N, C-alpha and C positions, 0 to 999 in steps of 0.2 A: 681873505681867501688863503687857505692853507696851501702850501707848496707840495708837489708830488713827493712821496716818501723816497728818501735815500737817493737823490739825484746828485751825482758828482759834478762839481763845478768845472767850468772850462779852464779855470786857472789851475786846478789840480791836474787836469789832463795835460795841460801844456808843460807842467813841471815834472812830469813823470821821469824817473831816473832808474837806471839798472841797479839791482841789489845783488851782491855776490853771496850774501847770507840772508837768512830769514829776517825780514824787517820787523820793527817794533809792532806794527799793526797794518791792517789793510782797510782802506775806505771802501765801503760797499755802495755800488750804484746800480740802478736798474735801467732797463731800456725805457725811453720815453714812449708814451702812448701804448703801454701794455694794456691789453683789453681788460675792462672791468667785467669779467665774466669767469665762470668756473672752468676755464680752459687750463691746460698745463703747458708751460713753456720749459723746455729742457735745453740746456747749453751743451752743444757738441763741439764747437770750434771757436777759435780766437785768432784774429789777425794781429799783425804787428802794431796797428794803430788803435787797438782796443775794441774793434768791432766783434760782437758776439754773433755766432750762428748756431742754428739748432732746429728744433721742431716745435710747432704748436700742435698739441694733441687734444683729441676729444675724449680722452680717458677721464673717468671720474673716480674720486676717492670715496669709498663707502666702508665704514668700520675698519679703517686703516689698510684697506686693500684697494687695488685698482680694478675697476671694471671698465672694459672697453665700451665706449659709447657709440657703437654702431647703431644706426637706426633700425628698429625692429618693426614688425608688421603692426604692432599696437601703437606705435608712435607715428602719428601723421605728420607731425612737425617736431623739430628738435633744435633748441636754441644753440646747441653746440655748433651746428652747421649753418643755420639761417643767420646768425649774428656774427659769425667769424670775421672779425675786423671789418664788419660792415660790407662784406663782399656779396652776400646772398640775402635774398628776402624769403619770407615764409612761403610764398607761392612757388618759388623756384624749387625749394627743398621738398615741398609737398608733391609737386609734379614728379620729381625724381624718385621719391619714395614709392609712389604709385607705379612708376615705370619699372623700378627694381623688382618689386614684388609681383607684378602682374605679367611681365613680359620676359623675364630672364630665365635661363636654364640653370638649375642647380644653385650653388652658392658662389659662382664664379664672379659675378658682378656685385659689388658692394660699395658703400660710401667710404671716403677717405678717413683714416684714423690719424693722419699727421700731415701737416704742411710745413715745408722748410721756411725759415726766416733768417734775416740778418738785421742788425741794428746796434746802436750804442746809446750812451746817455745823452748825447747832444742831437741825435736824429731820431725820427720815428721808426718804429719797427716796420720792416717791409717783408712781405711774402716773396719768396724766390721760387717761381713755378718751375724753373728748369726747363725741361722739354715739354711740359704740359702747357696748354693754353689756359686762359682764365676760365673758360667754360668747363675745363677738365678738373678743376681743383676739388670739386665735390666727390669725384670718384678716383682720383689719382693721389697716392701717397708719395710724399717727397721728403727727403732728408737733406740738410745742408751740413756737411761735416767740417767745413772750414773754408779758409780763403787765404790767398797769398798775392801780394802785388796787384791788388785790385780785381782779382777774379775769385769766384766762389765755386765750390765743387760739392757734389753729392750724388744722389740718384733719384730717379722717378720709377714708380710702377707705371705700367703701360695703360693708357685709356682703352676702354672697351667700346666697340661699335657693334650695332645690330647686324646680323646676317640671317636672312630668311631663306630657307631651302625646303624642298619637298622630300620627306623621308620615305622609307621603304613602303609605308602604307598609303602613300599618296597624299598625306596631310602636309599642309604648310606649317613649318616650325621655325620659331625665331630663336637663334642662339647668339651668344655674344662672343666676339673674338677680339684679340689684341695682337699687335705686332711683336711684342716682347713682354716679359714679366717684369724685369728690372733692368734699367739702363743708366749708367753713370752719365753725368753731364758736367760741363764747365761753362759758367756764365762770366763774361768779361765785364770790365767797367763801362763798356759802351752798350751793355744790354744784349750783346750777341751771345747766344747759347749754342754750344757745340756738343753733339753726342760723343760719348766715349765708347766706341764700339768694342765689343768683346772680341777675343781672339778667335772664337768659334761661334758661328751662327748656324741657322738651318742650311743644309746643303740644298741643291736643286731637288725639288720634289715634284713628281709627275703622277697623274692619275688619268686613266683612259687616254694615254698618249698626249695629254695636255699638261704642259708645265704650269703648275699652280704656284710654286714658290721658286724664285731665283736666288741663288746664293749672293748675287751682286746686290740684292735689295737689303741684305743684312737684317733679315727678320729673325726673330728668336734670339737665343743666346741670353747671357746674363752678365752684367757688369756693375761694379760698385766702386765709387771713388771715396777713399778714406783719408788721404793725406796728400801733401804736395809741397813743392818749393818753386823757385823761378825756372827750373829746368824740367821738372817732371810732375805729373800727377800719379799717385800710386793707389792701388787697391787690389781688386781681383776680378777675374772674368772667366767665363766658360772657355774651356780649352778643347773639349771633345764631349761626345755623348757619354753618359754613364752606362754602366752595364745594364743591359735589357732595353735601353731606349732605342737601340738600332732596330729591335724587333717592333717597337711601337711605331717608328718611322715607316718601316716596311708595311705594317698593317694599315697605316693611314693612306698608303699609296694604292691599296687594293681597289680594283675597279668597282667593286660592289658597295664600297663605303659611300654613304650619302652626306654625312656630316661635313661641314666646311673643313678644309685642311688645317687651318689655324686652330679651330676648335678641337679637332682630333689630336693635335700635337701639344695641347696646353699642359699636359702632364708629363711631357718629356723632361728628363733631368740631365744634369751635366756633371762632369768633373771640372774643378776650378784650379786655376793657377794664379799665384801672385803676379800682378801685371803692372807695368808702368806705361804711361802715355807721354812720350817726349813732347816738350813744348818748343815750337819754333816761332819766334816773333809773337808769342802769346796764343798760338793756335796749336791744339793737340794733334799729334800725328798718329800713326798706326800703333796698335798695342804691341808691347813686347812682353812675353811671358817669362817668368823667372824660374820655372822648373820646380822640382821637388828634391828633397835630400837624397832619396833613393829612387832611381828609375826602376820600373817594373822589369823583371828578368824573364817573365813568362806568365802562363796562365795561373801558376801557383801563387803569384803575387798580384792579386786584384782585390784589395780591400774595398769595402763599401764606400769609404770616404777617402779616396786617394787624391788629396787636394793640397794646395798651399794658398796662403793669403798674405797680402801686404797691407800695412797699417800706417807706416810713417817712413819718411825718407829724409836724410840729411844733405848738406851741401856737397858732400863727396859722392853722392849717389848710392849710399848704403841704406838698404831697406830693412826695417824691422817688421817681423810678421810671424808666420807659423807655417809649418810644413809637416806632412806625414813623413815619419821616419821609422826605419826598421832597426830596432835596437835589440840585439841578441835574439832575433827571430820573432819579436813582438812589434807590431805596427802601432805607433802612437803619434798623436799630434804634438809637436814640440816647438818651442820658441826658436826662431830661425832668423838669421840675417842673410840678405841677398845683395848682389852687386848689380845695380841697374846697367852699368856700362857693359858687362859681359852677359847679362841675362841669365845668371846662374846663382844658385844658393852658395853661401860661403861656409857656414857651419851652423850646427845646432848649439843652442845655449842650454847648458845643464841637461845633458842627455838623460832621458827618463829611464828609471829602473824600477825596482820593486817599491821604492819609496815615493815615487812621483808618478801619477797617472797621465798627466799632460802639462803643457806649458804654452804660453803665448807671449810675444813681445809686442807692445803697443806703441812705444816711443823710443826715439833715438836722437841724440844731439850731435853737434859737429865735433865733439870730443870722442865720438864713437862709444858713448856710454848708453846702454840700452836698458829699458825698464819694462816690466810686465808682471805676469803672475805665474805661479806654479800651482798645480792642483794635486792633492794627495788622495789616494783611494780611501774611501770611507763610505759608510752607509748614509752619511750626510755630507754635503759639499763642504770641502775644506780647502782653502787656498790662501796663499800669502804672496806678497810682492817681492820682486827681486831687482837688483841693480847689477848689471854685467858690464865690466870694462873690457872692451875688445882688445885694447892695447896690451894690457897685462894678463888678460884671461881670467881675472878674478871675478867671482860672483858672490854677492852677499845677500842676505835675507834680513833686512833691518827689523828691529823690534818696533812694535806699534803700541796700541793702548794696553794690551795685556798679551800674555804668551800664546793663547789659543785663538786670538782674533783673526778673522778672515780679512784680507786686505788685497787691493789691486792698485798698481801704479799705472797711470795712463799717459803721462807725458813728462819730459825733462827738458829744461832749457839749457842754454850754453854756459850758465853759471852753475850747472849741476844741481839745480833745485827741482825736486820731483813733486808731482801732485797726484792724488788719487782718492780712494775711499777705503775706510776700514771700520770694522765693528768697534764700537766703543762701549756697548752695554754687554757686560759679562753674564751670559746666560748659557744653559745647556745647549749642546750642538743642535738639537732638534727644534729649538725655539727660534722664532724670528727676532734677530738682534737688530737694534737700532744702530745706524751707521753715521759717521761724520766724515767730512772732507778733511784731508790732511795735506801738509806741505812738509817735505823732508829735504834737508841739506845733506847731500851725499858726502861732500868734502869734510864736513864736521860731524857727521853722524848725529844730526839733530832732527828729531821727529816732533812735529807740533800739530795740535788740533787747530784748524783754521777758525773754528768758532771762538777760540780764545784770543784770536788776533783781530777781531772786528772792531772798527772804529766808527761810531755814529756821530755825525757832525751836530753842532748845536741847533741848527735849524730843524733837523729831523727830530731831535730829542724834544724841542720845545713845541713845534707846530704839530707834529704827528703823535708824539707820546707824552706830551705835557711834562717833559723833563724826567719821566720815569725810565731810568736806565734798565731796570729789571724787565719791564714790559718790552722795551726795544730789543733786548737780548733774546728774550723768549720768543719774540715774533719772527725772528730770522734764524733758522737752523740750517747751516750749510751741510748738505747731505752728500755732496758729490763734487769733486773737482776734476775737470776733464782736460784742460789745456793751460799751459803757462808760456808766455812769450819772453823775449829777451829783455824786456823792460820790467819783468817780474810780475806783470799783470796776470791774473788767473781768471779763467772762465769756470764758474761753478753754478750748481743748481741748488736752490734753497727751498725749503718748505716754509711757507708763511701764510698769514691770514689774508683773505681777499679783501682789498680796500679800494675805495673809489679815489678820484683825483684829489679829493680834499683830505685824504688820509683816514677816512672813516671806514670801519669794518662794514662789509656788505654781507648781511645775513641771508640764509636761505628761506624758503617758504615757511619752514617750521620755526624760524627765529634762531637757528643755530649758526655758529661761526663756521665759515667755509675755509678749508685749507687747500692751498694750491701750490704747484711747483712754479718757480720763477727763475729765469737765468739772471745771474748777477756778475758784474765785473768787479774784481777785487784789485785795487791799485795800492802798491806799497806806500807806506807813510812812516815818517819818523816820530809821529805823535804816539801817545800812549793809547793802548786799546781801551775801549769803553768797558767798564766793569759794572756789574750790578751792585748797588749800594748795600744790598742785603746779603750778598755772597760772602762766604768765608773762603779765604785762599786755601784751596785743598787740591794739590796737584794730582792726587790719586783718584779723584772723582771726575768722571767724564759724563755723568748722567745729566740730562737736561729735564727740568720739570715743565709741565704744561702740555696741552693737547697737540701742539704742532710738532712734537719731536719724534714722530715715527720715521723709521729709516727707509732707505731705498729697498732693502730686502722686503719690507712690508709693502712696498709699492710695486711688487711683481718681479723680483729678482734683479737687483741692481737697477731698478727703475726702468723707465721707458727706453733709455739708451741701450740697456743691455739686452733688449729683446732680440734684436737681429743677431747679435753676436752669439747668444746662447742657443738660438735655433741652429746656427751653423756648427757649433762646436759641442757635440754630444759628449757628456762626461760619464 
């Protein structure tokens, strides 16, 4: 019996040590009990003990692009949903499909496109439902962005319930309503889940002298948890209604309206503020908003996206994120740091001018070094990663695979090692470029492709790949690095071929190889990286041969992880 591919031994885990510089190699390990099915698993977070978090997605890859696998009217069943980790059977999915297409109003109710997970190489992957019940998993999307000290955080979309009412024509109509669209959560190591309430929810709403919504019930609003430490969870939440939504609320209170109040209000939109939820004895408290760089001075300053966002926080309570900023009369979203203790923004990082259209800070360490990306105005998206030292005020834009490569930095640990993603295939700007995960040593200005640092142990090479180092290297392409902890372990997402528990490729119905996304844990090692015996050492060539090497840009704009971010930040 062959062993599961690329499982890190417990001995290797037990001897993990911190690395102040980029190590010789990284041992690649997968989560045990990853489903043998064409789902995609994307790494979003990493704990100090090497537990990966992220999402299981029903998206499918066709011709190097992602197609969302929502069930359509022609699909009475869909293996993506009925077989997801053995949770659902065909009858359950079929009944729900019939319900969705026969009884719902419009497009509002649909099937989940992602479920949050956690797991590591020594434990089975576990779904994290957050605020959703097991029965909700087919219709509720959830993300798990990370975990600290035994708790995990992320967000859920709200489950829909049926509400039947009599319309103006006297006909009974069924509509679907939900209490909120997105709500952050924290799940502790005892399995208790806490909602992370937004700063603003629906106010009291009355129709025909009857109060239909109480502000005390905390319905509506929007909250997302993106980062955390032992003292805070950080993210963003609704702070007030956006321009025009006050009118929507007033219209929904009109005595002649028949539609349920929650259905009437589902298109209400909000302004957002970077938010922290303080933790007391492991329990989240009331939200504290962190403001924006420039407060509105009157009706003349009411941009459409007057928002701020928080993404990471260090042990001193300094938050990395983004804020709307008025720079020389022009409003732009810029990378920002905030102070959780005062609830105020501290400063913009690299204030934007004619040369930069926007920027965002994704990570910060305890040395107050911040990483993120800046975006340049162009007919095609162009962006590069930055490293900002708050103490000195210096900002640098490190070189990557080539001078015009797009790159984003997502995290930095306390040894000043940075991880992210960058173009490695040099093509015209209008082309879809393949991308690779990278690690960058800020202190020594050392940028390296994580694919060149992979180490495959002898069991993997012998039992799975028959000793063929070239096949092993081609079968795992690291496209995206999201997190790095203080032991130097990295949470990354790889494109690989779908294989069963014996290491054999699982072909589709047409006999073709299936490519899937899988989260991997990269653990530092002093051993030499595995090299392909047919490779010639050529430091100038970053291209990978073989069908599995399409990049995250080919997978829908920095992959599944980037979807939420790019919806929020219009460029």
